[in-house]
TIDRENMI-20780 format. One record per residue (C-alpha): residue in one letter; x, y, z. Coordinates in nm, 2 decimals, padded with zeros to 4 digits. Example, Ala and Ser with C-alpha at 12.3 -4.5 7.8 and 13.67 -1.06 7.14 Angstrom:
[node "a", [01.23, -00.45, 00.78]]
[node "s", [01.37, -00.11, 00.71]]
//
This chain:
[node "m", [00.56, -00.57, -02.90]]
[node "p", [00.71, -00.30, -02.67]]
[node "k", [00.85, -00.39, -02.33]]
[node "m", [00.63, -00.37, -02.03]]
[node "k", [00.70, -00.07, -01.81]]
[node "t", [00.72, -00.10, -01.43]]
[node "k", [00.49, 00.14, -01.25]]
[node "s", [00.73, 00.38, -01.07]]
[node "g", [00.50, 00.42, -00.77]]
[node "a", [00.49, 00.04, -00.71]]
[node "k", [00.86, 00.02, -00.76]]
[node "k", [00.91, 00.25, -00.47]]
[node "r", [00.66, 00.09, -00.24]]
[node "f", [00.70, -00.28, -00.28]]
[node "s", [00.99, -00.53, -00.29]]
[node "l", [01.01, -00.90, -00.34]]
[node "t", [01.16, -01.14, -00.09]]
[node "g", [01.36, -01.45, -00.18]]
[node "t", [01.07, -01.68, -00.15]]
[node "g", [00.85, -01.46, -00.38]]
[node "k", [00.64, -01.28, -00.12]]
[node "i", [00.59, -00.91, -00.15]]
[node "k", [00.70, -00.68, 00.13]]
[node "r", [00.52, -00.35, 00.21]]
[node "k", [00.53, -00.08, 00.47]]
[node "h", [00.23, 00.01, 00.70]]
[node "a", [00.02, 00.31, 00.62]]
[node "y", [-00.07, 00.59, 00.87]]
[node "k", [00.29, 00.66, 00.98]]
[node "s", [00.36, 00.99, 00.79]]
[node "h", [00.19, 01.27, 00.97]]
[node "i", [-00.05, 01.36, 01.26]]
[node "l", [00.16, 01.14, 01.49]]
[node "t", [00.09, 01.33, 01.81]]
[node "k", [-00.25, 01.18, 01.87]]
[node "k", [-00.13, 00.82, 01.80]]
[node "t", [00.01, 00.62, 02.09]]
[node "i", [00.37, 00.52, 02.10]]
[node "k", [00.27, 00.15, 02.09]]
[node "r", [00.07, 00.21, 01.77]]
[node "k", [00.35, 00.41, 01.60]]
[node "r", [00.61, 00.14, 01.69]]
[node "a", [00.39, -00.13, 01.54]]
[node "l", [00.35, 00.06, 01.22]]
[node "t", [00.73, 00.08, 01.18]]
[node "h", [00.77, -00.28, 01.09]]
[node "t", [00.72, -00.42, 00.74]]
[node "t", [00.47, -00.69, 00.65]]
[node "t", [00.36, -00.89, 00.35]]
[node "v", [00.09, -00.81, 00.10]]
[node "a", [-00.24, -01.00, 00.13]]
[node "d", [-00.31, -01.28, -00.12]]
[node "p", [-00.59, -01.11, -00.31]]
[node "d", [-00.37, -00.81, -00.39]]
[node "k", [-00.06, -01.00, -00.51]]
[node "k", [-00.18, -01.04, -00.87]]
[node "n", [-00.23, -00.66, -00.92]]
[node "i", [00.10, -00.57, -00.75]]
[node "l", [00.29, -00.82, -00.96]]
[node "l", [00.13, -00.67, -01.27]]
[node "c", [00.24, -00.32, -01.16]]
[node "l", [00.59, -00.44, -01.10]]
[node "g", [00.60, -00.60, -01.45]]
[node "m", [00.64, -00.95, -01.33]]
[node "k", [00.35, -01.11, -01.51]]
//
């Protein structure tokens, strides 16, 4: 069988932590920033982890399972 390829879009968007969690960035921080409050933009800057129902699909895209 051929090797499983990693989805290049997922490779750029997600990264694994040492404990096996998946890190992601927040959406809605790329354009039309003038109407968003400073507090909202600052909150969107930080990274967060992926929700449990989505982990399986993302790991498949990353070629982990």
